[in-house]
TORNU-12829 format. One record per residue (C-alpha): z, y, x negated; chain; residue in one letter. Coordinates in steps of 0.5 Angstrom, whole numbers. Each point is the difference from the previous one (the first is absolute). Layout:
@w Z, v Y, u X, unit A, code A
...
***
This chain:
@w -45, v -16, u 49, unit A, code M
@w -2, v 7, u 2, unit A, code E
@w -2, v 5, u -6, unit A, code E
@w 2, v 7, u 1, unit A, code V
@w -5, v 5, u -3, unit A, code D
@w 3, v 5, u -5, unit A, code V
@w -3, v 5, u 3, unit A, code T
@w 2, v 0, u 7, unit A, code E
@w 8, v -1, u -3, unit A, code V
@w 4, v 7, u 2, unit A, code K
@w 1, v 3, u -8, unit A, code N
@w -4, v -5, u -3, unit A, code A
@w -2, v 3, u -7, unit A, code R
@w -8, v 0, u 1, unit A, code V
@w -4, v 6, u -4, unit A, code S
@w -4, v 5, u 3, unit A, code L
@w -6, v -5, u -2, unit A, code T
@w 3, v -6, u 4, unit A, code G
@w 2, v -4, u -6, unit A, code E
@w 6, v -4, u 2, unit A, code K
@w 6, v -1, u -5, unit A, code T
@w 1, v -8, u -2, unit A, code R
@w 6, v -4, u -3, unit A, code P
@w -2, v -1, u -8, unit A, code I
@w 4, v -3, u -6, unit A, code K
@w 3, v 5, u -4, unit A, code L
@w -3, v -4, u -6, unit A, code S
@w -7, v 2, u 3, unit A, code E
@w 1, v 7, u 2, unit A, code V
@w -4, v 4, u -6, unit A, code S
@w 5, v 6, u -4, unit A, code S
@w -2, v 7, u 1, unit A, code I
@w 1, v 6, u -4, unit A, code N
@w 2, v 5, u 5, unit A, code V
@w -4, v 6, u -1, unit A, code N
@w 5, v 6, u 1, unit A, code R
@w -4, v 7, u 3, unit A, code T
@w 4, v 6, u -4, unit A, code Q
@w 1, v 6, u 4, unit A, code T
@w 0, v 6, u -5, unit A, code D
@w 8, v 0, u 1, unit A, code M
@w 3, v -3, u -5, unit A, code E
@w 7, v 0, u 3, unit A, code E
@w -3, v -3, u 6, unit A, code F
@w -4, v -6, u -4, unit A, code N
@w 7, v -2, u -4, unit A, code R
@w 3, v -1, u 7, unit A, code V
@w -4, v -4, u 3, unit A, code L
@w 0, v -4, u -7, unit A, code G
@w -6, v 2, u -3, unit A, code G
@w -4, v 3, u 6, unit A, code G
@w -3, v -3, u 7, unit A, code V
@w -1, v -7, u 1, unit A, code V
@w -6, v -2, u 4, unit A, code P
@w 2, v -2, u 7, unit A, code G
@w 8, v 2, u -1, unit A, code S
@w 3, v 2, u 6, unit A, code L
@w 5, v 6, u -3, unit A, code V
@w 5, v 4, u 5, unit A, code L
@w 2, v 7, u -2, unit A, code I
@w 7, v 2, u 4, unit A, code G
@w 3, v 7, u -1, unit A, code G
@w 4, v 5, u 5, unit A, code D
@w -5, v 5, u 4, unit A, code P
@w -3, v 5, u -4, unit A, code G
@w 2, v -3, u -7, unit A, code I
@w -7, v 0, u -2, unit A, code G
@w -2, v -7, u 2, unit A, code K
@w -8, v 2, u 3, unit A, code S
@w -1, v 6, u -5, unit A, code T
@w 1, v -6, u -6, unit A, code L
@w -5, v -6, u 4, unit A, code L
@w -5, v 7, u 1, unit A, code L
@w 0, v 1, u -7, unit A, code Q
@w -1, v -7, u -2, unit A, code V
@w -6, v -1, u 5, unit A, code S
@w -3, v 6, u -3, unit A, code T
@w 1, v -4, u -6, unit A, code Q
@w -3, v -7, u 2, unit A, code L
@w -5, v 3, u 3, unit A, code A
@w -3, v 0, u -6, unit A, code N
@w 1, v -8, u -1, unit A, code K
@w -2, v -2, u 7, unit A, code G
@w 0, v 2, u 7, unit A, code T
@w 6, v 2, u 2, unit A, code V
@w 3, v 0, u 8, unit A, code L
@w 5, v 4, u 2, unit A, code Y
@w 3, v -1, u 7, unit A, code V
@w 4, v 6, u 3, unit A, code S
@w 4, v -2, u 6, unit A, code G
@w 4, v 7, u -1, unit A, code E
@w -4, v 5, u -1, unit A, code E
@w -8, v 2, u 2, unit A, code S
@w -5, v 0, u -5, unit A, code A
@w -1, v 8, u 0, unit A, code E
@w 8, v 0, u -2, unit A, code Q
@w -1, v -5, u -6, unit A, code I
@w -6, v 4, u -2, unit A, code K
@w 5, v 7, u 0, unit A, code L
@w 5, v -4, u -5, unit A, code R
@w -6, v -3, u -4, unit A, code S
@w -2, v 7, u -1, unit A, code E
@w 6, v 3, u -2, unit A, code R
@w 1, v -6, u -4, unit A, code L
@w -7, v 3, u -4, unit A, code G
@w -3, v -7, u 2, unit A, code D
@w -6, v 2, u 4, unit A, code I
@w -5, v -4, u -2, unit A, code D
@w 3, v -6, u 2, unit A, code N
@w -5, v -6, u 1, unit A, code A
@w 5, v -4, u 4, unit A, code F
@w 0, v -2, u 8, unit A, code Y
@w 4, v 3, u 4, unit A, code L
@w 3, v -4, u 7, unit A, code Y
@w 4, v 3, u 5, unit A, code A
@w 2, v -6, u 4, unit A, code E
@w 6, v -3, u 2, unit A, code T
@w -4, v -7, u 3, unit A, code N
@w 0, v -6, u -4, unit A, code M
@w -6, v -3, u 4, unit A, code Q
@w -4, v 6, u -2, unit A, code S
@w 3, v 1, u -7, unit A, code I
@w -2, v -8, u -1, unit A, code R
@w -8, v 1, u 3, unit A, code A
@w 0, v 6, u -5, unit A, code E
@w 3, v -4, u -6, unit A, code I
@w -6, v -6, u 1, unit A, code E
@w -5, v 7, u 1, unit A, code K
@w 2, v 3, u -6, unit A, code L
@w 3, v -6, u -5, unit A, code Q
@w 4, v 4, u -4, unit A, code P
@w 3, v -1, u -6, unit A, code D
@w 6, v 4, u 1, unit A, code F
@w 5, v 0, u 7, unit A, code L
@w 5, v 6, u 1, unit A, code I
@w 4, v 0, u 7, unit A, code I
@w 4, v 5, u 1, unit A, code D
@w 4, v -1, u 3, unit A, code S
@w 1, v -7, u 2, unit A, code I
@w 5, v 2, u 6, unit A, code Q
@w -5, v 4, u 3, unit A, code T
@w -5, v -6, u 1, unit A, code I
@w -1, v -5, u 7, unit A, code M
@w -2, v -6, u 0, unit A, code S
@w -3, v 0, u 7, unit A, code P
@w 2, v -8, u 1, unit A, code E
@w 7, v 2, u -1, unit A, code I
@w 3, v 3, u 7, unit A, code S
@w 6, v 3, u -4, unit A, code S
@w 0, v 8, u -1, unit A, code V
@w -3, v 3, u -6, unit A, code Q
@w 5, v -1, u -7, unit A, code G
@w 4, v -5, u 3, unit A, code S
@w 2, v -7, u -4, unit A, code V
@w -5, v -4, u 3, unit A, code S
@w -6, v 5, u -1, unit A, code Q
@w 2, v 1, u -7, unit A, code V
@w 0, v -6, u -1, unit A, code R
@w -6, v -2, u 3, unit A, code E
@w -4, v 6, u -2, unit A, code V
@w 3, v -2, u -9, unit A, code T
@w -3, v -8, u 2, unit A, code A
@w -7, v 2, u 2, unit A, code E
@w 0, v 5, u -6, unit A, code L
@w 3, v -5, u -5, unit A, code M
@w -5, v -5, u 2, unit A, code Q
@w -6, v 6, u -1, unit A, code L
@w 2, v 1, u -6, unit A, code A
@w 1, v -7, u -3, unit A, code K
@w -7, v -3, u 3, unit A, code S
@w -4, v 6, u -2, unit A, code N
@w 3, v 3, u -6, unit A, code N
@w 2, v 6, u 3, unit A, code I
@w 6, v 3, u -5, unit A, code A
@w 4, v 4, u 6, unit A, code T
@w 5, v 5, u 0, unit A, code F
@w 5, v 0, u 7, unit A, code I
@w 5, v 7, u 1, unit A, code V
@w 6, v -2, u 3, unit A, code G
@w 5, v 5, u 2, unit A, code H
@w 7, v -1, u -2, unit A, code V
@w 7, v 0, u 4, unit A, code T
@w 6, v 4, u 0, unit A, code K
@w 3, v -5, u -5, unit A, code E
@w -6, v 0, u -5, unit A, code G
@w -3, v -6, u 2, unit A, code T
@w -7, v -2, u 3, unit A, code L
@w 0, v 1, u 8, unit A, code A
@w -2, v -6, u 3, unit A, code G
@w 0, v -8, u -1, unit A, code P
@w 4, v -1, u -7, unit A, code R
@w -6, v -5, u 0, unit A, code M
@w -4, v 5, u -1, unit A, code L
@w 2, v 0, u -8, unit A, code E
@w -1, v -8, u -1, unit A, code H
@w -7, v 1, u 3, unit A, code M
@w -3, v 5, u -5, unit A, code V
@w -2, v -1, u -7, unit A, code D
@w 4, v 6, u -3, unit A, code T
@w 5, v 5, u 4, unit A, code V
@w 0, v 7, u -3, unit A, code L
@w 6, v 5, u 2, unit A, code Y
@w -2, v 7, u -1, unit A, code F
@w 6, v 4, u -1, unit A, code E
@w 3, v 7, u -1, unit A, code G
@w 4, v 6, u 2, unit A, code E
@w -4, v 5, u 4, unit A, code R
@w 3, v 6, u -4, unit A, code H
@w -2, v -3, u -7, unit A, code H
@w -7, v 0, u -2, unit A, code T
@w 1, v -7, u -3, unit A, code F
@w -3, v -6, u 3, unit A, code R
@w 1, v -7, u -2, unit A, code I
@w -4, v -6, u 2, unit A, code L
@w 4, v -7, u 0, unit A, code R
@w -2, v -7, u 0, unit A, code A
@w 5, v -5, u 4, unit A, code V
@w -5, v -5, u 0, unit A, code K
@w -6, v -2, u -4, unit A, code N
@w -4, v -7, u -1, unit A, code R
@w -4, v 3, u -5, unit A, code F
@w 4, v 4, u -4, unit A, code G
@w 8, v 2, u -2, unit A, code S
@w 4, v 2, u 6, unit A, code T
@w 5, v 6, u -1, unit A, code N
@w -6, v 4, u -4, unit A, code E
@w 0, v 7, u 2, unit A, code I
@w -5, v 5, u 0, unit A, code G
@w 2, v 8, u -1, unit A, code I
@w -4, v 6, u 4, unit A, code F
@w 1, v 6, u 1, unit A, code E
@w -3, v 4, u 6, unit A, code M
@w -4, v 6, u -1, unit A, code Q
@w -4, v 4, u 5, unit A, code S
@w -5, v -4, u -3, unit A, code A
@w 3, v -6, u 2, unit A, code G
@w 4, v -5, u -4, unit A, code L
@w -1, v 0, u -7, unit A, code V
@w 3, v -6, u -5, unit A, code E
@w 5, v 1, u -5, unit A, code V
@w 0, v -3, u -6, unit A, code T
@w 5, v 1, u -4, unit A, code N
@w 6, v -1, u 5, unit A, code P
@w 6, v 1, u -4, unit A, code S
@w -2, v 6, u -2, unit A, code E
@w 0, v 3, u 7, unit A, code V
@w 7, v -3, u 1, unit A, code F
@w 4, v 3, u -6, unit A, code L
@w -4, v 7, u -1, unit A, code E
@w 5, v 3, u 5, unit A, code E
@w 6, v -3, u -4, unit A, code R
@w 6, v 5, u -2, unit A, code L
@w 2, v -1, u -7, unit A, code D
@w 8, v 0, u 0, unit A, code G
@w 1, v -2, u 7, unit A, code A
@w 5, v -5, u 2, unit A, code T
@w -1, v -6, u 5, unit A, code G
@w -7, v -1, u -4, unit A, code S
@w -2, v -6, u -3, unit A, code A
@w -8, v -3, u -2, unit A, code I
@w -1, v -7, u 2, unit A, code V
@w -7, v -4, u -1, unit A, code V
@w -2, v -4, u 4, unit A, code T
@w -5, v -5, u 3, unit A, code M
@w -4, v 2, u 5, unit A, code E
@w -5, v -7, u 1, unit A, code G
@w -3, v 0, u -8, unit A, code T
@w 2, v 8, u -1, unit A, code R
@w 5, v 2, u -2, unit A, code P
@w 2, v 7, u 2, unit A, code I
@w 6, v 5, u -3, unit A, code L
@w 4, v 2, u 6, unit A, code A
@w 6, v 5, u 1, unit A, code E
@w 7, v -3, u 3, unit A, code V
@w 4, v 6, u 1, unit A, code Q
@w 8, v 0, u 4, unit A, code A
@w 4, v 5, u 2, unit A, code L
@w 8, v -3, u 1, unit A, code V
@w 4, v 5, u 3, unit A, code T
@w 7, v 0, u 3, unit A, code P
@w 1, v -3, u 7, unit A, code S
@w 3, v 6, u 4, unit A, code V
@w 0, v -5, u 6, unit A, code F
@w 4, v -7, u 0, unit A, code G
@w -6, v -4, u -1, unit A, code N
@w -5, v 1, u -6, unit A, code A
@w -7, v 0, u 3, unit A, code K
@w -6, v -3, u -4, unit A, code R
@w -7, v 1, u 1, unit A, code T
@w -6, v -2, u -4, unit A, code A
@w -6, v 2, u 0, unit A, code T
@w -7, v -3, u -2, unit A, code G
@w 6, v -6, u -3, unit A, code L
@w 2, v -6, u 3, unit A, code D
@w 7, v 2, u 3, unit A, code F
@w 3, v -7, u -1, unit A, code N
@w -1, v 0, u -6, unit A, code R
@w 3, v 7, u -2, unit A, code V
@w 6, v -3, u 3, unit A, code S
@w 0, v -5, u -4, unit A, code L
@w -1, v 4, u -7, unit A, code I
@w 6, v 4, u 2, unit A, code M
@w 5, v -5, u 2, unit A, code A
@w -2, v -4, u -8, unit A, code V
@w 2, v 8, u -2, unit A, code L
@w 6, v 0, u 3, unit A, code E
@w 2, v -7, u -1, unit A, code K
@w -3, v -1, u -7, unit A, code R
@w 0, v 8, u -3, unit A, code C
@w 6, v 2, u 4, unit A, code G
@w -3, v 5, u 3, unit A, code L
@w 3, v 3, u 6, unit A, code L
@w -6, v 1, u 5, unit A, code L
@w 4, v -2, u 6, unit A, code Q
@w 1, v 7, u 2, unit A, code N
@w -5, v 3, u -2, unit A, code Q
@w -7, v 2, u 4, unit A, code D
@w -7, v -3, u -3, unit A, code A
@w -6, v 3, u 1, unit A, code Y
@w -6, v -4, u -4, unit A, code L
@w -7, v 0, u 0, unit A, code K
@w -7, v -1, u -4, unit A, code S
@w -3, v 6, u -2, unit A, code A
@w -8, v 1, u 2, unit A, code G
@w 0, v -4, u 7, unit A, code G
@w -1, v -6, u -4, unit A, code V
@w 5, v -6, u 4, unit A, code K
@w 3, v -5, u -7, unit A, code L
@w 2, v -6, u 3, unit A, code D
@w 0, v -5, u -6, unit A, code E
@w 6, v -2, u -4, unit A, code P
@w -2, v 4, u -6, unit A, code A
@w 2, v 6, u 2, unit A, code I
@w 8, v -2, u 1, unit A, code D
@w 1, v 3, u -7, unit A, code L
@w -2, v 6, u 1, unit A, code A
@w 4, v 1, u 6, unit A, code V
@w 6, v -2, u -3, unit A, code A
@w -2, v 6, u -5, unit A, code V
@w -1, v 5, u 5, unit A, code A
@w 5, v -1, u 5, unit A, code I
@w 6, v -1, u -7, unit A, code T
@w -4, v 7, u -3, unit A, code S
@w 1, v 3, u 7, unit A, code S
@w 8, v -2, u 1, unit A, code Y
@w 2, v 2, u -8, unit A, code K
@w -5, v 7, u 0, unit A, code E
@w -3, v -2, u -5, unit A, code Q
@w -7, v 0, u -1, unit A, code P
@w -5, v -6, u -3, unit A, code T
@w -5, v 1, u -6, unit A, code N
@w -7, v 2, u 3, unit A, code P
@w -3, v -5, u -5, unit A, code Q
@w 4, v -6, u 2, unit A, code D
@w -2, v -5, u 4, unit A, code A
@w 3, v -6, u 4, unit A, code F
@w -2, v -7, u 2, unit A, code I
@w 4, v -6, u 3, unit A, code G
@w 2, v -4, u 5, unit A, code E
@w 8, v 1, u 2, unit A, code I
@w 4, v -7, u 2, unit A, code G
@w 7, v 0, u 4, unit A, code L
@w 4, v -1, u -7, unit A, code T
@w -3, v 6, u -3, unit A, code G
@w -6, v -3, u -5, unit A, code E
@w -6, v 3, u -1, unit A, code I
@w -5, v -6, u 2, unit A, code R
@w -7, v -1, u -2, unit A, code R
@w -7, v 3, u 3, unit A, code V
@w -6, v -1, u -1, unit A, code N
@w -7, v 3, u -3, unit A, code R
@w 6, v 3, u -6, unit A, code I
@w -5, v 2, u -5, unit A, code E
@w -5, v 3, u 5, unit A, code Q
@w 5, v 4, u 3, unit A, code R
@w 2, v 2, u -7, unit A, code I
@w -7, v 2, u -3, unit A, code N
@w -1, v 5, u 7, unit A, code E
@w 6, v 3, u -2, unit A, code A
@w -1, v 1, u -7, unit A, code A
@w -7, v 3, u 1, unit A, code K
@w 3, v 5, u 5, unit A, code L
@w 5, v 2, u -6, unit A, code G
@w 6, v -2, u 2, unit A, code F
@w 5, v -2, u -7, unit A, code K
@w 5, v -5, u 3, unit A, code K
@w 0, v -5, u 5, unit A, code I
@w 6, v -4, u 2, unit A, code Y
@w -3, v -8, u 2, unit A, code A
@w 4, v -7, u 2, unit A, code P
@w 1, v -2, u -7, unit A, code K
@w -2, v -8, u 1, unit A, code N
@w -7, v 3, u 2, unit A, code A
@w -1, v 3, u -6, unit A, code L
@w -2, v -7, u -5, unit A, code A
@w -7, v 0, u -2, unit A, code G
@w -2, v 6, u 2, unit A, code L
@w -5, v 5, u -4, unit A, code S
@w 4, v 7, u 1, unit A, code L
@w -5, v 6, u -1, unit A, code P
@w 2, v 5, u -5, unit A, code D
@w 4, v 7, u 2, unit A, code G
@w 4, v -3, u 5, unit A, code I
@w 7, v -3, u -2, unit A, code E
@w 1, v -6, u 5, unit A, code V
@w 8, v -1, u 1, unit A, code I
@w 2, v -7, u 3, unit A, code G
@w 6, v 0, u 4, unit A, code V
@w 4, v -6, u 3, unit A, code S
@w 4, v 4, u 5, unit A, code T
@w 1, v 6, u 5, unit A, code V
@w 6, v 2, u -4, unit A, code S
@w -4, v 0, u -7, unit A, code D
@w -5, v 4, u 3, unit A, code V
@w 4, v 5, u 3, unit A, code L
@w 5, v 0, u -6, unit A, code K
@w -7, v 2, u -5, unit A, code K
@w -3, v 5, u 5, unit A, code V
@w 6, v 4, u 1, unit A, code F
@w 4, v -1, u -6, unit A, code A
@w 2, v 7, u -1, unit A, code H
***
């Protein structure tokens, strides 16, 4: 039987030194302690799971102009002190990147710039330089001459990513790929792109706000749903180390329709404000909108409030949002949403030093949520005096001093306590 040489097989994993991969028993694989490379940005390290892993393939997606290239330029500057960095730009010339670099104040950059879109040329330079870190900006601009389809097509993106993955894994090159995002907010190109890479990060934020959120939605080397928060300034992206203070600093005392929730983003508890405006409907059908919150979840909570708590909301317009631009998408925010809606409906303010945690069931019960102790500690640290939490989740917890934890079982129970007068 004829033996096929691995080097002749298309896309086979062969390192730059010509070393071939072979099947090996799991028991014979030596355990390695992955030495992650730290950047100077703690928020970036956190989202990656503790730093850059050698040979990892990281996909960063985001809207145009949100700051993906700025982030990677800053990361390149920091990684250049730890190893060789090759920054491949298919969208900008080397002069344009130099201009941006000077604007950011990073003039003494020691990383390599390469303005090229041909994958064969890029591979040749990678073989010559043998970098420790590779940045591709962006994957939609790179094309493989072996594929006849146009630049940015599904087959081109798939082929180029497969080749980059083979280079990254075989030669331990940590690779960052920039991907464009569609109008729907998902990564452009084939869905399988997200399955091929080790880590998928989304860079989110409003163009009209200075805050940017880097969110991990897939990570083979760390926690998913971890977030890092940055502020876009004239000198580039600056990390925000205490986001809770930032999200709460503009809160009005005595305002109705506001409630504070302690939400978990990965391993980090964050206090955020949920705002609601409930007003009588002028037209026949009541209007409902939700910004930064799941619309279906808001509708469900309003139905529970109407059925279980006697609030007549069917002829009321309701506008809800999470303040500060952070997306709140976990069940623990339910109770804060219910309190904010009720506060606006009854025209009664909530106490600014109260916080709310809990998932709401269809029968109006408050269900337990995870990491309750961490959430309570974060609220206490920021000076909150009272926190409403699921009664069933409080057994055996060591609670901090200075904060009163009230265990609650139903939504109506909470509303009676909060709006007693």
